[in-house]
C-alpha positions as CSV (number, residue, x, y, z in Angstrom):
1,M,83.8,-67.6,119.0
2,P,80.6,-69.8,118.8
3,M,81.1,-72.8,116.4
4,A,77.6,-72.1,115.0
5,L,78.6,-68.8,113.6
6,P,78.0,-69.0,109.8
7,D,81.0,-68.7,107.6
8,H,80.1,-65.2,106.3
9,L,80.2,-63.9,109.8
10,R,83.6,-65.5,110.7
11,L,85.9,-62.6,110.4
12,N,89.7,-62.4,110.4
13,L,90.4,-59.4,112.8
14,G,93.4,-57.4,113.4
15,S,94.4,-56.9,117.1
16,S,96.0,-54.5,119.5
17,R,98.1,-55.6,122.4
18,M,96.3,-53.2,124.7
19,H,92.8,-53.3,123.4
20,G,92.3,-56.8,121.8
21,K,90.5,-57.5,118.5
22,A,89.8,-54.6,116.1
23,P,86.1,-54.0,115.9
24,H,86.0,-52.3,112.4
25,K,84.8,-55.4,110.3
26,P,81.9,-56.4,112.5
27,I,80.9,-52.8,112.9
28,L,80.8,-52.4,109.1
29,L,78.7,-55.5,108.8
30,L,76.3,-54.2,111.4
31,T,76.2,-51.0,109.4
32,V,75.3,-52.8,106.2
33,L,72.5,-54.8,108.0
34,K,71.1,-51.5,109.2
35,A,71.4,-50.0,105.7
36,F,69.2,-52.8,104.5
37,D,66.8,-52.1,107.2
38,D,66.6,-48.4,106.3
39,G,66.2,-49.0,102.5
40,L,69.7,-47.5,101.7
41,I,70.7,-50.8,99.9
42,V,68.3,-51.8,97.2
43,E,70.7,-53.8,94.9
44,N,73.8,-55.8,95.4
45,R,76.1,-52.8,95.1
46,I,77.3,-51.1,98.3
47,A,79.2,-47.8,97.7
48,P,80.7,-45.6,100.4
49,S,78.3,-42.8,101.2
50,A,77.6,-40.2,103.9
51,E,74.7,-42.3,105.1
52,L,76.9,-45.4,105.5
53,V,79.6,-43.5,107.2
54,N,77.1,-42.0,109.5
55,L,75.7,-45.4,110.5
56,F,79.2,-46.7,111.0
57,H,80.0,-43.8,113.3
58,G,76.8,-44.5,115.2
59,Y,77.7,-48.1,115.9
60,W,81.3,-47.1,116.7
61,A,80.1,-44.6,119.3
62,A,77.8,-47.2,120.8
63,L,80.2,-50.2,120.9
64,V,83.8,-48.9,121.0
65,P,85.4,-47.3,124.2
66,Q,86.8,-43.9,123.3
67,G,90.5,-44.0,122.5
68,H,90.7,-47.8,122.0
69,F,91.0,-47.8,118.2
70,Q,91.0,-45.1,115.4
71,R,87.6,-44.9,113.7
72,R,88.3,-45.4,110.1
73,F,85.5,-46.4,107.8
74,F,87.8,-47.1,104.8
75,L,89.7,-49.9,106.6
76,P,87.0,-52.5,106.8
77,F,85.4,-51.4,103.5
78,Y,88.7,-52.3,101.8
79,H,90.0,-55.2,103.9
80,L,86.8,-57.3,104.0
81,K,87.7,-58.4,100.5
82,N,90.3,-60.6,102.0
83,E,87.9,-62.7,104.0
84,R,88.2,-66.5,103.1
85,S,84.3,-66.7,102.9
86,G,84.2,-64.5,99.8
87,L,81.6,-62.4,101.6
88,W,82.8,-59.1,100.1
89,K,83.9,-58.6,96.6
90,L,85.4,-55.1,95.9
91,H,85.0,-53.5,92.5
92,T,86.2,-50.2,91.0
93,L,86.2,-48.2,87.9
94,P,87.3,-50.0,84.7
95,G,91.0,-49.6,84.4
96,F,91.7,-49.1,88.1
97,E,91.4,-52.8,89.2
98,R,95.0,-53.0,90.1
99,S,94.6,-50.0,92.4
100,I,92.3,-51.9,94.8
101,S,94.8,-54.8,94.8
102,R,97.4,-52.6,96.5
103,S,96.5,-51.6,100.0
104,N,98.6,-48.4,99.9
105,S,96.4,-47.2,97.0
106,I,93.2,-47.3,99.1
107,N,94.2,-45.4,102.3
108,S,91.3,-43.1,102.9
109,L,87.6,-42.6,102.3
110,G,88.6,-40.1,99.6
111,S,90.5,-42.7,97.7
112,L,87.5,-45.1,97.9
113,I,85.3,-42.4,96.5
114,A,87.9,-41.3,93.8
115,F,88.1,-44.9,92.4
116,E,84.4,-45.3,92.7
117,A,85.1,-48.4,94.8
118,H,82.0,-50.5,95.7
119,A,81.3,-53.9,97.1
120,K,79.1,-56.7,96.2
121,L,78.0,-59.3,98.7
122,R,78.3,-63.0,98.1
123,A,75.1,-63.9,96.2
124,D,73.6,-66.1,98.9
125,V,74.4,-63.6,101.6
126,Y,72.7,-60.8,99.6
127,Q,69.6,-63.0,99.2
128,R,69.7,-63.8,102.9
129,W,70.0,-60.1,103.9
130,L,67.0,-59.2,101.8
131,D,64.9,-60.9,104.6
132,A,64.4,-58.8,107.7
133,E,64.2,-61.8,110.0
134,S,67.5,-63.2,108.7
135,R,69.1,-59.8,109.2
136,A,67.9,-59.8,112.7
137,I,69.4,-63.2,113.3
138,D,72.8,-62.2,111.9
139,R,72.8,-59.0,113.9
140,Q,72.4,-61.0,117.1
141,L,75.1,-63.4,116.0
142,L,77.5,-60.5,115.4
143,M,76.8,-59.0,118.7
144,A,77.2,-62.3,120.5
145,A,80.5,-63.1,118.8
146,Y,82.3,-59.8,118.8
147,F,80.6,-57.7,121.4
148,P,79.3,-60.3,123.9
149,D,79.2,-57.9,126.9
150,L,77.4,-55.1,125.2
151,E,73.9,-54.3,123.9
152,L,72.8,-52.0,121.2
153,P,71.0,-48.9,122.2
154,A,67.4,-48.5,121.1
155,E,68.6,-45.6,118.9
156,L,72.0,-45.0,117.5
157,P,73.7,-41.6,117.7
158,D,72.9,-39.8,114.5
159,H,75.8,-37.4,113.8
160,L,74.3,-36.4,110.4
161,R,71.2,-35.2,112.0
162,D,73.3,-33.3,114.6
163,L,75.3,-31.7,111.8
164,E,72.0,-30.6,110.0
165,Q,70.8,-28.9,113.2
166,R,74.2,-27.1,113.5
167,I,74.0,-25.9,109.9
168,A,70.5,-24.5,110.6
169,T,71.7,-22.6,113.7
170,N,74.8,-21.3,112.0
171,S,77.0,-23.0,114.6
172,P,80.7,-22.0,114.5
173,T,81.6,-25.7,114.8
174,I,81.0,-26.1,111.1
175,V,83.0,-23.2,109.9
176,G,86.5,-24.4,109.1
177,V,87.9,-27.9,109.4
178,Q,88.2,-28.8,113.0
179,Q,91.8,-30.1,113.6
180,Q,90.7,-33.0,115.8
181,G,91.5,-36.6,115.5
182,T,93.4,-38.2,112.6
183,Q,93.4,-36.9,109.0
184,E,91.1,-39.8,108.0
185,E,88.6,-38.9,110.8
186,E,88.7,-35.3,109.6
187,E,88.1,-36.4,106.0
188,E,85.0,-38.4,107.1
189,E,83.7,-35.4,109.0
190,V,84.0,-33.3,105.9
191,V,82.0,-35.9,103.9
192,L,79.3,-35.9,106.5
193,R,79.2,-32.1,106.7
194,S,78.9,-31.8,102.9
195,A,76.0,-34.3,102.9
196,A,74.2,-32.5,105.7
197,F,74.6,-29.2,103.9
198,K,73.2,-30.6,100.7
199,R,70.2,-32.0,102.6
200,K,69.4,-29.2,105.0
201,V,69.6,-26.2,102.6
202,P,67.0,-27.4,100.1
203,E,64.8,-28.5,103.0
204,L,64.8,-25.0,104.6
205,Y,63.9,-23.5,101.2
206,G,61.0,-25.9,100.7
207,Y,62.9,-27.8,98.0
208,R,62.4,-24.7,95.8
209,C,64.9,-22.7,93.7
210,A,65.2,-19.2,95.3
211,I,65.4,-17.6,91.8
212,T,63.1,-19.5,89.5
213,G,60.7,-21.0,92.0
214,L,61.2,-24.5,90.4
215,Q,60.2,-27.1,92.9
216,V,60.8,-30.8,91.9
217,R,60.6,-33.7,94.3
218,S,60.1,-37.5,94.0
219,T,58.5,-40.0,96.3
220,R,61.8,-41.8,96.1
221,G,63.5,-38.8,97.8
222,P,65.7,-37.1,95.1
223,S,65.3,-33.4,94.4
224,L,66.5,-31.3,91.6
225,I,67.3,-28.5,93.9
226,D,71.0,-27.9,94.9
227,A,72.5,-26.5,98.0
228,C,74.8,-23.8,96.8
229,H,77.7,-22.2,98.8
230,I,77.7,-18.4,98.5
231,V,81.4,-18.1,99.5
232,P,83.1,-21.2,97.9
233,W,83.7,-23.9,100.5
234,A,87.3,-24.2,99.4
235,D,87.8,-20.5,100.4
236,S,85.7,-20.5,103.6
237,F,85.1,-24.1,104.8
238,D,81.7,-22.6,105.8
239,D,78.7,-24.9,105.8
240,T,76.4,-22.7,107.8
241,I,72.9,-21.9,106.4
242,S,74.0,-18.3,106.2
243,N,76.4,-19.3,103.5
244,G,73.9,-21.3,101.6
245,I,71.1,-20.8,99.1
246,A,68.9,-23.3,97.3
247,L,69.1,-23.1,93.5
248,C,68.2,-25.3,90.5
249,P,71.3,-26.8,88.7
250,N,71.4,-24.1,85.9
251,M,71.1,-21.2,88.3
252,H,73.7,-22.9,90.6
253,R,76.2,-23.0,87.8
254,A,75.5,-19.5,86.7
255,F,75.9,-18.3,90.3
256,D,79.2,-20.2,90.8
257,R,80.5,-18.7,87.5
258,G,79.5,-15.1,88.3
259,L,76.9,-14.9,85.6
260,I,74.4,-13.9,88.2
261,S,74.7,-12.5,91.7
262,I,72.4,-11.1,94.4
263,A,71.8,-7.4,95.3
264,V,71.6,-5.9,98.8
265,D,67.8,-5.9,98.5
266,H,67.8,-9.7,97.6
267,T,67.0,-9.1,93.9
268,V,68.8,-11.0,91.1
269,L,71.8,-9.3,89.3
270,V,72.7,-10.5,85.9
271,A,76.2,-10.0,84.3
272,R,76.2,-7.2,81.7
273,D,78.2,-9.2,79.3
274,L,75.9,-12.3,79.4
275,Q,74.9,-13.4,75.9
276,E,72.2,-16.0,75.5
277,T,69.7,-17.1,72.8
278,E,66.0,-16.4,73.2
279,S,64.5,-19.2,75.3
280,I,62.0,-19.9,78.0
281,Y,65.1,-21.1,80.0
282,A,67.0,-17.8,79.6
283,I,68.6,-16.1,82.6
284,R,68.3,-12.4,81.8
285,P,64.5,-12.3,82.4
286,F,65.2,-12.9,86.1
287,A,67.2,-9.7,86.4
288,G,65.6,-7.6,89.2
289,K,63.3,-10.4,90.4
290,P,63.2,-10.8,94.2
291,L,64.5,-14.0,95.7
292,L,62.1,-16.6,97.2
293,L,63.7,-16.8,100.7
294,P,62.7,-18.8,103.8
295,G,60.1,-17.0,105.9
296,D,62.4,-17.4,109.0
297,V,65.1,-14.6,108.7
298,R,67.5,-16.9,110.5
299,Y,67.8,-19.1,107.4
300,R,68.5,-16.4,105.0
301,P,71.9,-15.6,103.4
302,A,74.2,-13.4,105.4
303,P,74.6,-9.9,103.8
304,E,78.4,-10.0,104.1
305,K,78.6,-13.3,102.3
306,L,76.4,-11.9,99.4
307,A,78.7,-8.9,99.3
308,R,81.8,-11.2,99.0
309,H,80.1,-12.8,96.0
310,R,79.4,-9.5,94.3
311,E,82.9,-8.3,95.0
312,R,84.4,-11.4,93.6
313,F,82.7,-11.1,90.3
314,G,82.8,-7.3,90.0
315,Y,79.1,-6.4,90.5
């Protein structure tokens, strides 16, 4: 390892007798640098997200030979806190601080998310990585130190985008949980699929609620329109567009609770026993109204899935 490597990039790596040094930590740092580039990190608070996991997977695919190590995002996210440089400080929900001090408590991406674990960079490193030129230098140093015989591709594999395309085409590969790889890898796949579903369904509906027509977007990216599963994901593991519909939050909750459903002719059904006060936000006035669906019939809800929803709630 070059002596000129700054202390925040000198990493204590695990190793395998067959495959040498574990690549997880340098790949996570490359991921964080790219997240700065992409505007995903705007404050000194790094939380696990589908976007970070997707970048981590992209670097892993580009730099690690298949089968050499198990691709686990949570491992470096947790263990970077042990670096002598103090580069990475791990935080969690108040009252759960002891949980992150015991390695067996953080043993998956799910546990990171459950404890709302997030990291803060050492203050001077955070300031350094706000500068694009400094990030480029550190990226080169990481590659030279830990992947000296490799070069980064011009474009990383984007699994999240691939999942979005498969959602839109109703690919059978995103129905059910694929029993491939380790439990941790399957869990990361589910997180990515969920994020892709939440992004793609509102996009195909023009970021507009299919019942109310509400359309709210921001130049910062967020939308108030939810991606709603018609048949619950827990029952179907179905993330295809045919099992999705874009709804505003109040209609999403009404749909999930069976207060509304959708008829064969794509009009709104309202539960007979629904009681509500008179309001401009009332649900009953939408009874019998046609849905605002995508023009392309390929992106519309599957009739059999709407039928399952009606049957479930007795319509």
